[in-house]
N, C-alpha and C positions, 0 to 999 in steps of 0.2 A: 318795613315802613321807614321812610326818612323824615326827620323833623329838623327844622331850623328854628333856633331860638334867637331872636334879635334882642340884644342886651347891651349894657355898657358897664364898665368898671365902676364899682362902688354903689351900684343899684341894689338895694336890699330886696326889692320885689323880684328882680331878675335872679338874684342868687337863691332866693327861696324857691322859685319855680324850678331852677336848675337842680337844686338838691332833691326836690321831690321826683323829678324825672330820673335822676341818677339812682334813686332808691327803687325804681321800678325796673331794675336790671333783669328781672325774670321775663320781661316782655322783650320781644325781638324787634327793636327799632334802633336806628342810628341817629344820634343827636349831634348836630353841628351848632355850636354857639357862635353867633356872629356879633362882633363888637361894632356897634353902629358908629363909633368914633373913628373907625378905620376907613370909612368910605362916605363921601359927601352925600351920595344918593340915598344910602341907608339912613344917615343922620337926618336928612331933610324929611324923609318919609316917616320915620319912627320916633323922632326925638321926644314927642309928647305922648307916646303910646306904650313904650316898653314896660314890661316884657311883652313881646309878641311872639307867639308860637305858631309856626306854619307847618303844614304837611306838604312835603315835596312830592309831586306826582310826575312821573315820567310819561310824556306824551310823544307821539311821532314828531311833533314840532319842537320838542325839547322840554326841559323841566318846567313845571308850573307850580307855583306856591299858592296854597289855599290857607288863609289864616283861620285858625281854630278859635272857637269862642273864648273870650277872656274869662278866666276863673277868678274868683275872689282870692286875694292873697292868703286868706285864712282857710281856704279849701283844703280838706285833708287829702292825703295821698290817695285814698280810695276814690275820691271824686276825680282826681287827675287820671287815675287808671281807667275809670268808667268812661271819661271823655275820650281817651285815646282808643279804647275798644270800640266806641261808637264810630269813630272815623277810620277804624281799621277795616271795617266791612267791605268797602269797595275793592281792596286788594285781594281779599279771599274769594271774590266772585270770579276771578280770572280763570 
């Protein structure tokens, strides 16, 4: 599974979610952290919503991003893992 985390430098909520995702290294996913300050379109879209975690799905038309539900910043790592496993299922059905 591929994940994209929209973030920006100095965002403690973004850093917290990134740390939790990195702690789940036993799961097989690729994480790309995207700094919204590097592209105006990302900044305009996510400036008031970060952190935003998206599942990147490959389709015949090209990659599509599905935003995952926003978790509480206080959510434990187990809750983050449970959410990822919920959205993992479509990949295993192939």
